[in-house]
C-alpha positions as CSV (number, residue, x, y, z in Angstrom):
1,M,42.5,156.0,-145.1
2,A,45.2,156.9,-147.4
3,F,42.6,157.1,-149.8
4,A,40.1,159.5,-147.7
5,A,42.9,161.3,-147.3
6,T,44.3,162.0,-150.7
7,L,40.8,162.0,-152.4
8,S,38.6,163.4,-149.7
9,A,36.3,160.5,-150.3
10,V,36.8,156.2,-150.3
11,P,36.1,154.7,-154.0
12,P,34.8,151.6,-154.2
13,M,38.5,149.9,-154.9
14,A,39.4,151.0,-151.1
15,W,36.1,148.6,-150.0
16,V,37.5,145.9,-151.9
17,L,40.7,145.9,-150.6
18,L,39.5,146.1,-146.9
19,L,37.4,142.9,-147.8
20,A,40.2,141.1,-149.2
21,N,43.0,142.3,-146.3
22,I,39.9,140.9,-143.8
23,F,39.9,137.6,-145.5
24,W,43.3,137.6,-145.9
25,A,44.0,138.0,-141.5
26,V,41.3,135.4,-141.4
27,A,43.1,132.6,-143.4
28,Y,46.2,133.5,-142.1
29,D,44.8,133.8,-138.5
30,T,43.5,130.6,-139.1
31,E,46.3,128.7,-140.1
32,Y,48.3,129.8,-137.2
33,A,45.6,129.2,-134.7
34,M,45.4,125.6,-136.0
35,V,49.1,125.3,-134.4
36,D,47.9,126.3,-131.7
37,R,44.6,124.9,-130.8
38,D,45.5,122.2,-128.2
39,D,47.2,124.9,-126.3
40,D,43.9,127.5,-127.3
41,I,41.7,124.4,-125.8
42,H,43.6,124.3,-122.5
43,L,43.5,128.0,-121.6
44,G,40.1,129.0,-122.9
45,I,40.5,130.8,-125.8
46,H,38.3,131.0,-128.6
47,S,40.3,130.9,-131.9
48,S,39.2,130.9,-135.5
49,A,40.1,127.6,-135.9
50,L,38.2,126.4,-133.0
51,F,35.2,128.3,-134.2
52,F,36.0,126.6,-137.7
53,G,36.1,122.6,-136.0
54,K,36.7,119.9,-138.9
55,Y,36.3,122.6,-141.7
56,D,39.4,125.3,-140.6
57,V,41.3,123.5,-143.4
58,L,38.3,124.5,-145.9
59,A,37.6,127.6,-144.4
60,V,41.1,128.9,-144.9
61,M,41.2,128.0,-148.6
62,I,37.8,129.7,-148.9
63,C,39.2,132.6,-147.0
64,Y,42.5,133.1,-149.5
65,G,40.3,132.1,-152.8
66,I,38.3,135.4,-151.8
67,T,41.3,137.0,-151.0
68,L,42.7,136.3,-154.6
69,L,39.5,136.9,-156.3
70,L,39.1,140.7,-154.8
71,L,42.5,141.5,-155.0
72,A,41.8,140.6,-159.1
73,V,38.7,142.8,-158.9
74,A,40.4,145.4,-157.3
75,G,43.1,145.0,-160.4
76,L,40.6,145.1,-162.8
77,M,39.6,148.3,-161.2
78,A,42.5,150.2,-160.8
79,G,43.8,148.8,-164.5
80,L,46.8,146.8,-163.7
81,G,48.4,144.5,-166.4
82,I,50.0,141.8,-166.6
83,A,52.5,141.7,-164.1
84,F,50.2,142.1,-161.2
85,F,47.7,139.5,-162.4
86,T,51.3,137.5,-162.5
87,G,51.8,138.0,-159.3
88,L,48.1,136.8,-158.0
89,I,49.3,134.0,-160.2
90,V,52.3,133.2,-157.9
91,A,50.1,134.0,-154.9
92,E,47.6,131.5,-156.0
93,G,51.0,128.9,-155.9
94,I,51.6,130.5,-152.5
95,A,47.8,129.1,-151.2
96,Y,48.1,125.9,-152.4
97,H,51.6,125.3,-151.0
98,H,50.2,126.4,-147.3
99,Y,47.3,124.0,-148.2
100,K,49.3,121.1,-148.4
101,L,51.1,122.6,-144.9
102,I,47.6,122.4,-143.1
103,K,45.4,119.7,-145.0
104,E,46.7,116.9,-142.8
105,R,46.9,118.5,-139.2
106,N,49.8,118.2,-138.8
107,R,51.5,120.5,-135.7
108,E,55.1,120.6,-137.4
109,K,54.0,121.0,-141.2
110,M,51.7,124.1,-140.1
111,L,54.1,125.6,-138.1
112,R,56.6,125.9,-141.0
113,G,53.7,127.4,-143.0
114,V,53.1,130.3,-140.3
115,S,56.9,131.0,-139.7
116,A,57.6,130.9,-143.5
């Protein structure tokens, strides 16, 4: 909306950022839903963790990977420098940390990942 308001147009970079945001939200929401899986089943809630089933960890990591790739594309489109890409490397490390927390599907470890 900011692009449209200031430029009276929506440039390609805005669409890249929107997609990055969607993939990040799916990753985070799935990670959070993994913690509540048993409650979701009991209550009949159709969460992303239930949708992805035994592939939930893979889905989270693919979504984080796509997010980081799209952010890198946006950074290149904007001509951003080393500080931005260093930040993406840090974000990759954080995504890997989340992988370590969710890979065993241990509720206590997963809860640490979503409450941090």
